[in-house]
Legacy VTK file of the C-alpha trace (Angstrom):
# vtk DataFile Version 3.0
C-alpha trace
ASCII
DATASET POLYDATA
POINTS 111 float
0.000 0.000 0.000
1.344 3.389 -0.899
1.825 6.216 1.557
-1.172 8.031 0.118
-3.410 4.985 0.522
-2.192 4.484 4.081
-2.891 8.133 4.914
-6.390 7.913 3.452
-7.216 4.739 5.362
-5.902 6.231 8.608
-7.952 9.386 8.041
-11.115 7.356 7.406
-10.455 5.310 10.540
-10.006 8.504 12.572
-13.273 9.917 11.192
-15.072 6.678 12.054
-13.784 6.826 15.622
-14.846 10.466 15.924
-18.327 9.641 14.637
-18.731 6.833 17.165
-17.444 8.945 20.057
-19.657 11.931 19.179
-22.704 9.658 18.890
-22.002 8.129 22.309
-21.578 11.586 23.841
-24.809 12.838 22.233
-26.792 9.905 23.634
-25.176 10.376 27.061
-26.229 14.044 27.090
-29.732 13.112 25.940
-29.991 10.534 28.750
-28.754 12.999 31.385
-31.156 15.731 30.231
-34.133 13.374 30.225
-33.175 12.009 33.653
-32.906 15.503 35.106
-36.168 16.584 33.478
-38.112 13.714 35.025
-36.408 14.087 38.408
-37.159 17.792 38.789
-40.680 17.652 37.311
-43.787 18.990 39.023
-42.510 18.576 42.568
-39.686 21.071 42.084
-40.060 24.150 44.279
-39.019 27.574 43.083
-37.476 29.868 45.674
-39.244 33.232 45.886
-37.340 36.202 44.538
-36.533 39.079 46.879
-38.910 42.018 46.624
-37.520 44.958 44.710
-38.913 48.354 43.845
-39.687 48.592 40.146
-40.833 51.950 38.737
-44.104 52.090 36.829
-43.967 52.069 33.057
-45.286 55.056 31.083
-48.402 53.053 30.175
-49.468 53.125 33.828
-49.040 49.386 34.401
-46.340 48.730 37.005
-43.485 46.586 35.725
-43.923 43.985 38.470
-47.517 43.444 37.293
-46.250 42.812 33.772
-43.754 40.288 35.118
-46.530 38.428 36.952
-48.746 38.475 33.856
-45.881 37.156 31.714
-45.135 34.402 34.238
-48.800 33.363 34.351
-49.032 33.339 30.553
-45.866 31.244 30.329
-47.256 28.764 32.860
-50.597 28.439 31.073
-49.011 28.073 27.638
-46.558 25.431 28.874
-43.374 27.310 28.069
-40.468 26.168 30.158
-39.077 29.585 31.059
-39.173 33.309 30.463
-35.966 34.302 28.725
-36.250 38.075 28.795
-38.658 40.781 29.819
-37.622 44.109 28.408
-39.136 47.523 27.882
-39.561 47.709 24.125
-40.006 51.462 24.186
-36.593 52.165 25.684
-34.058 53.436 23.201
-36.185 53.115 20.090
-36.037 56.796 19.170
-32.264 56.957 18.749
-32.199 53.521 17.159
-34.833 54.358 14.588
-33.257 57.720 13.788
-29.853 56.065 13.389
-31.345 53.401 11.170
-33.071 55.973 8.968
-29.854 58.031 8.713
-27.908 54.925 7.740
-30.451 53.877 5.126
-30.663 57.421 3.769
-26.900 57.481 3.301
-27.285 54.670 0.771
-30.066 56.400 -1.169
-27.670 57.635 -3.877
-26.455 54.091 -4.590
-29.846 52.564 -5.383
-30.519 51.566 -8.951
LINES 1 112
111 0 1 2 3 4 5 6 7 8 9 10 11 12 13 14 15 16 17 18 19 20 21 22 23 24 25 26 27 28 29 30 31 32 33 34 35 36 37 38 39 40 41 42 43 44 45 46 47 48 49 50 51 52 53 54 55 56 57 58 59 60 61 62 63 64 65 66 67 68 69 70 71 72 73 74 75 76 77 78 79 80 81 82 83 84 85 86 87 88 89 90 91 92 93 94 95 96 97 98 99 100 101 102 103 104 105 106 107 108 109 110
């Protein structure tokens, strides 16, 4: 067998080993995640968060009410968690003006 053929066969063997190892690791992670999901199911208790003072939003609805509404909606819909609660009105004026300035700067290049 030539050196090239030997190198190709060794490369294919290495790829085969990597495929087997990655498959084993993927199934191990899947098993661990499913085991943890069933272990911490409905009986898991959530520690209460400390009370903080949250200023009211301009719409008149206090932010802590919106957080409670979002948590209730997530629970009813079956979502696993709330990733982010953010004020969508914050910073939109400078962002939209910057976006319009940027897009207007390209107006001369349109065909």
